[in-house]
N, C-alpha and C positions, 0 to 999 in steps of 0.2 A: 504494500500499499504506499502510495507517495504522499508526501507532506500535504499536499492539496486535497487528496482523498481522505485523509485523517481529519482535515480541517472540516470537510463538508461533513463526514459521519459525526463529528462533534457538534456541527451545528444542527444537523437534523435532530440529534438528541436534545439539544436546548429547544428545538421547536416542539417536540413531543412534550417536554415538561410545560411548555406554555400552554399547550392545548390541555394538558391535566389541570394546570391551574384554571383555565376557562371553564372546564368541565366541572370543577369543584365550585366554582362561583355560580354557575348555572344550577347546580343542585341545591347549594346551601344558601346563596344570596337571593336569587331571582324570585323564589316562591314567597320570600318575605317582603322584598322591596325591589321593585324594578328599577326606580331611580338610582338606588344605591349600586345595583347590579351594573347598570349602564356605566357609571362613574367608575367602579372597580375593574370594569372589563377593558377600559381604555388603555391602560398600560400594557395588559397582556396582548391586546389586539395590535397595538403598535409594534410591540416587540415580535410578534408574528409576522407581521409584514417585513420587518427588518431582516428577519432570519430568511424569509422567502427570498428577499432580494439578494440576500448574501449568498444563498445556495445557487440562484440563477447565475450571478456574476462568477462565482469560483467555477461552476460548471462549464460556462462559456470559455474561462480561462483553460480548463482541462481540455476541451475540445480544439481550442486554437493551438495548443502545444502539442497536440497528437500528430 
């Protein structure tokens, strides 16, 4: 596994963690307070987008170097 592949794997793990955080918020916060859920979900959603972008960028770099 190359360094880039290792970084992509780690980024995917972080993405999975953020998805679990969002799932937890959906189960625990959303039924009690929709507005609080929306507020608390902003951070994980922003991080999910950032991680998706990072995976896309690094994947393009891998393809370009192949």
